[in-house]
N, C-alpha and C positions, 0 to 999 in steps of 0.2 A: 202672573196670574191676574187676570181682571177682576176689579171690583163690581163689574157690571154682570158677572155670570148668574144666571137664573138658579132657583133653589133646586137642589136635587130632591127627587121623589122620597127618599127617607125623611129628609129635612122638612118637605113640605107636610108629611104625615104628623110629624112632631106639632107643626104648628097648627095644623087643623085641630090636634088633640088638646092644646094647652091654651088656645086662642080661638075657639070655634066663632066667635063673633068676628074677628079680624081676618081670619083665613077664609079664602073663597076658593072657588074651582079654579080661577085663574092665577092662583097664588104662584105657581111655578113660572108664569110667564112674566111676573114682576121681579124687577132687579133686587138683589139683596138689601142695598141701603135705602132704597124707596120702601120696601117692605118694614124695615126696622124703623124709619121715621113713621111710617102709617100707624105702628103698633104703640110707638113711644112719640107722639107728635111734638111734646115739648123739648124733645132731645135733638140737636143737631150734630153731624159727623164731618170732621175734616176729611180730604182725600185720603190721608194716611190712616185715619180711623176705619173708613169704609173698607181699604185693603186689609186691615187687621182682623175686621169682623170676617171677612171671606177666609182668611188663613186660620182662623179659629174654628170656623165650620168645618174646613179641611181636617184639622188636628182632632176635632172632637170625634170624627169618625175612627182616628187611629188609636184614641184612647179608650172607644168602647169595645175594640176586638183584643182577644188574647191569642190571635192566631201566630203572632209574632213570638220571638223569643221572650222568655219571661223575665229576664234581666233587662231587656229593651223596653219592655211595658213599664217596669218598675222605675226605670230611668224616665220615662216620659212622664209618669205620675209624679215623681220627684220634681221635674223641672216645673211642672204646673203648680205644684205646693210652693215653690220658690217664688214663682211669678205672684201668686196670689197672696203672699205673705205681706206685701206692701200695697195691696190693692183691694178695693171693695168689689169692683166688677172686672171683667177681663179687660176692660178698656181703662180702668182706673176708679172712675166714679160714675159712669154713664151706662145706663142699661142699653142691652142690645139684643137682638134674636140669636146672636152667638152664645150669650149666657143662657137662653132659654134651652137651645140645642144640646149644649154641654150639660146643662142639668139633667135633661132627658137621658142623654147617653151614658151618664155616670151614676144615676139614681140606683139602680139595682145592684150595681158593685158596691157603692157606699153602704147600702141597706145591710148587705152581707158581710161588711167588715166586721172583724171582731174588734173588741175596745182597744186592743194593742195595736191595731192596725190604724185605728182611727186617731188616738191621742196618746200613744205609748211614745218612747224615745225615738222610735224610726217610723213612727204614723204620719199620716197626712192631715196633720192639725188644720191647716188653712184650707185645704179641700173641703173637709167636713163643715167648717164655718162657713164657707162660701155656699154649699149646698143648701145649709140650714138658711142662709140669709135670702137666696133666690126664691124658695118654696114659700117664705112667710113675708118677704117685703112687699109693700104694696105698689111700689114703683114698678114691680115687673108684671103684676096684674094677671098673674097665671091662674088658669082655671083648675085648681086641685082641690079635692075633698080632704078634709082633715084626715079621713081613714087612710087616703092614698099618699099622705105626707110621709117622709123617711123620719122615724122617731130619733130624734138627737138632743141629747141632755147637755146644754152648754156648761154646765157646772162640773161634768163629767171630765175631768182632765187628769190623765195618768202620769204625764211627764210635762213639765214647765220648762221651755227652752229659754234660755238667756237672750234677751234681745240683741240683735247685732249691732254692734258699733260700726257706722258707715265708713269711718277712717281705717278701723282694723280690717273690714272685709275689702276694702279698695286695696290695701297693703298686702293682703293674703292672695287676691286674684293677681297682683302684680308679682309676686313671688312665684306662683304657680306658672305664669306664663313665661317667665324668665327661664325656670328650671326646664319648661317643655321645650323651650327653644335651644337649650345647650346641648352640645354633643354629649352622648352617653350618658344623658340624664346629670351630669355633674353640673353643679352651681357654677356660673360665670366668675371668671377673676375680675375682681373689682380694680379699675385702674387706680393705681396709688398705693395698693396694698401689695405686699409680697405674699409668695406662697407660705404656709405654714412651716415652722422651722422643723426639720427632722431631729429627733432626739438622739443626742450623742452617746456613742457607744463606749466613751473612755470618760473618766471622772476627772475633771479640771484639777490642776494642780494647784494647791493653796499658796499663796504669797508668803515667801519666808522672809524673815527680818533681814537675812544676808543680801536678799534681792533688792534693797532699798537703797539706793545711791548714797554713799557716805556723806555727801554734802547736805542731803536731806536730812540726816540723823542729826547734825550738829547745828542746824539753824535755830536761833534762839526763838523763844515764843513770841508772837506779834504784840506788841502793846495793845490794850484795849482802845477802840475807837473813840474819840471824841465825841460827845453827845451832839447832835445837831440841834440848833434851835429850832424851837417849835413855831411854825407859822402861826399867827394870830388867827384866831376862830372867826369865821365870816359870820356875821349876823344872820340870825334866821329870818327868812322871808316872813311877813307879816301873815297871820292867820286868815285864811278865806273866809269872809264874812258869811255869817249862817244865813242860809237861803229861808226866807219867810215861808210859814206853812200855808200851802195852797193846792187845791185839787189838781192846778196845773203840773204839779210834780209827777203826776201818775201818768205814765205813758199809755193813754188809752187809743186804740185803733180798731179800724174795721178789718175783721178777720173772716176767711173763707174757709169753712170746714170742707175739705176735700174728701175725707174718710173718716170715718169712726166705727171702732170694734169695742166688744166688751173688754175690760182689763183682764188679762188672764190669771192674774193673782188676786183679785178683789171684786166681789160680786157687786158693789156699790158704784163702782167706778167704770168709766168710759175712757178710751184712750183716742184722742182725736188727732189727725194730721191737718194743721192749720196754715193757710198762706196768710202772713201778716204784713207783707211788703218788705221783708229783709233783704239786704243786698246777699249776693253770694258769699259765703264765707263767714258770714256774722256768727258769732259764739252762740252756741245751744241751737244751731239749725242744722238743716241737711236738705239735700235734692231730692225731691219728689220726682221719680223717673217717668210717671204716667204723664205728668204736665210739665216737667222740667221747671218747676218752681222752686224756690227756696221756702221752707217750711219748718214749722216748730211741733214738736210733739208735746201735747197737752192732755194731763189726765184731768177729768172732772167727776164730782160726785153726782152725776146725774141719772146714773143706771136705776131704773126702776121709778123714775120721776119724768123723765121725757122718753118717749119712745125712741128706739135707735133709727128708725126710719126717718125720724124728724131731725136726726143729727147728720144727715147725710147732705152734700152739697148745698150748703145754707150760710148766709151771711150772719155774723155775731159781732159783737164787740168784746174785745180782748184787751186785758190788762198785761202789758209787754214788758214792765221793768220791775216786776217782782223777783227776787232771788229764786233761781231754779232750786226745786226741791224733789227729791227721789220718792216717788209714792209707790210702794210695795214692789220695788224692784225697777221702776221705770221713772226716769227723771222727765218732770215736767216743767216747760220752759214759758208758760204763760197761765193765765186764769181767764174762764169764760165768765162774762158778768151775766148774771140771772136774777130775777125777782121772786121773792117768795112774801107771804103774809108776814106783817111786821108782829112780833111776839109781844103782848100785853105784858104789864107788870104782874109778876106772880104765876105766869104761865110757862111751861116747859117746851122747848122746841123739839118736837118728835121727829123732825126731819122727813115728814110724810107728804110735804107739799101742800097745796099745788106749788109749781115752778113754771116761770115762764122766761124764755131768753130774752135778753134786750136784743132789738134788731135795728140795725141802721136802715136808711132809706134804699130801697131796691136798687137804684143806680149806682150806689156807692161802690167804691172799688177797695179791694183787699188793699191794706197799708195806709189807707187815708186817716189823717190825724182826727182825733174826736176830743172835744173839750166842753166844759160848762160855760155858759154865755156870762161874761164879767169876770171870768177868771183865766183868761187866756195866757199861755207862758210856754217856756219851753220845760220839757219834763227832764227828771234827772235820768242818768243812763241806767242805774240799776239803784232801785230804793235800799238804803241801808237799814236793814232789819232792826238794829238796835234803836233806831230813831222811831220806828213804829208809826211812819207817815200814812200807810195804808190802814191800820188800826185806830188812829186818830180821825181821819176824814171819812171812813166808811159811814159811821152813822148819819152823815148827812145826804147819802145818796138814797133818793125816793122816787116813787112814781105819782104822777098829777092825776086829776080826775078824768082827764082825757086819754091817759094812758102813756103820755111822754115821761121820759125819765130825767130828773131834776137834781139840784144839789141845794140843800137848804144850809146856809153857814150857821144859822143860830142852834143847830142840832149838834155842832161841833164846839165844844167848850173852849178850846184854845183860839178859835176865831173871833169869839164875841166882842174881845177888845179891839179887834182891828177889822170887822166886818163893815163898818160904816161905811155908807158911799157905794157898797156892792148891792146889786138886785137881791131881795129876800129871797128869791128862788132864781137859780140859773138853769135853763134848759140845756141838755146835753145834745150838741148839734155836731155834724160832720163838717169837716172844712170844705167840701164841695157843695155843702148845701143840704138842708133837711134835718129834723129832728129824729132822735133815736127813741123808739117806744117798746112797750109790752102789750100782748094782746088785750088782757081786761082787768089785771091787778092794779088796785088804785091805793095810795098811801102805803104802798108794799116797801120792803127793805131791799136794796140792790146790792149784791155782793158777788 
């Protein structure tokens, strides 16, 4: 199938309806990738993605009709639901006209689904979430009135699925494949293992005393073994000297949010898929199929403070060596740095914001090290929660008048005795160059 095929008449009608300013009478003569790029000029597509867009346009027609067997149609919807379980858009995080056409093809069906079909145990949770995202997210620029949008309540969830463990899912698929290829559906015999022993139909004869050789009955008891002399204990290795308290112990890196969704079990949380430059196989990471990147799953309390559209495909600063913590059923393996107004003495933090994400320079790459000037050094692999390193240092994280993020060592009590010779304020910089900033908050607390 060529990625240069022109748009079909039905797809052209959809584009005309949802993008009246972008679609013209010559839309059908424009090849699909160019049309997608003209609607989303800030998005570029690889050759593989161009082909995938064409394939999804074809699949959208099949999903829109129920002329085929009902079981087959349910199977197609199930496959789409699984595909969207790890993606924000059909391509992963990039918008395309395939999302637009699929939305138009499925809208009427989703609108008619009962609550059980939407979010029940066998419902299509991810399709419903995807439809709601496409019709509301500014990145899609759809021309749809509020009255024509499908009414979807994100908080109405009848059944919460346990998050898939990538290792368990891989092992399950491996077993299913082995079983499918085995003759007569029998599991293959593993080399080095014998077949299960058949149960004996006769009872084993007990050993009688007369069966024991006479010589064995008259052997005298062996004398107790002489105690061996204990080898002298080796002296313990000298204790590793205590690492001086410093913000360099915190592993700060540039992170790239590839996908962000609301937490299924907590209204105030987001669940983000973030690339932090980890090597494949690093503990607490997984493979993001859409981009083949090693990523971390991160929960953040930003739902209601930062629009979800602003949490898609953007660079942030991540704290990568805090001990992972499970938040309402989902393990979070990092923390997103954000700034909020500093609470004055006597005030109560109502957690209503405003909140601004700490942003690296636009050219910074995911995984680049970040540190405060004057406090360079190697971070700990994992911060010991008992030592409260983050809790002691965080009060020194702040923002300056120009919006740059900095570290004030005088705000950290344990550093007052050894901070001499250090700059009063150390700016947060990326290894490749450039400062990290927030949009507007000054004198804020950063955490």
